[in-house]
N, C-alpha and C positions, 0 to 999 in steps of 0.2 A: 530195325528201329534204333538200335544202338548207334549205327552209322549216322543217321539223321540227327540224333541228339548231339553227337560229337561235332558234327558239321555246324550246328546252330550255335554252339558255345562261342567260337571266335567271332561269329557274325554279331552275336549279342554284345560281346565285349567291345567290338568296334563301334557299335551303336551307342553304348554307354560312354565311350571316350568322346565320340562326336557330340553327344548330347551335353556332356560336361563342358566341352570346349565352347559350344554355342551358348550355354548358360553363363559361362565366364565372360564371353564377349558382350552379352546383353547386360549383365550386371555392371560391367565397366562403362557401357554406354549410358545406363541409367545414372550411375554415380557422377559421370561427367555432366550430363544434362541437368541434374538436380542442383549442382553447384552453380550453374549459369542462370537459373531462374531467379527472379527478384523476390525478396522477402517483403514483409510488411513495412519495414523501415525504408527500404528503397522506394516502394510505391508511395509512401507518405511524402518523402522528399520530392519525388517527381510531381505529385499533386500540388505541392506548395509552389514549385517552380512554374508549373503551368498556370496556376491562379495568378501569380505575379505577372507573368507574360501577358495573359489575357487582359488583366487590369491595365497594364501599360499600353497595350495596343488599343484598348477601348478609349483611353484618354487621348491618345494620338489621333484616332479616327474622329473623335468628337471635335477636336480642334480643326481638323481639315473640313469637316462638315460645316462648322460655324463660319470658317473663312470663305468657303464656297458660297454659302447662303448670303453673306454680306456682300461679296463680290457681285453676285447675281442681282441683288437689290440695287446696288449702286449702278450697275450696268443698265438695268431696265429703267431705273429712275432717270439716268442721263439720256437714255434713248427716248423715253417718253417726253422728257423736258425738251429735247431737241426737236421732236416732232411738233410739240405745241408752239415752240418759238418759230419754227418754219411756217406753220399754218397761220400764226398771228401776223408774221411779216407779209405773207401773201395776201391776207385779208386787208391789211392796212395799205398795201401797195396797189390793190385793185381798185 
């Protein structure tokens, strides 16, 4: 029994050293990761930027929609007017 106890002591020491090394690696990873995460101020700044971008794009999109609608009305109006003129000229010519 004494032989087994003596044999387990170095094995336990190696396990402790490996465990300490793994713990140090994990702590280093956590410390590195935590410094890269955004804080409340960073998120508030990002939120303000996104709101400004969304508002700007919304105004730009509204202008395009209005211009498209006006163009379509003019196009359909001219097309319909052309059809009426063509029909009138055919009726008077007949």
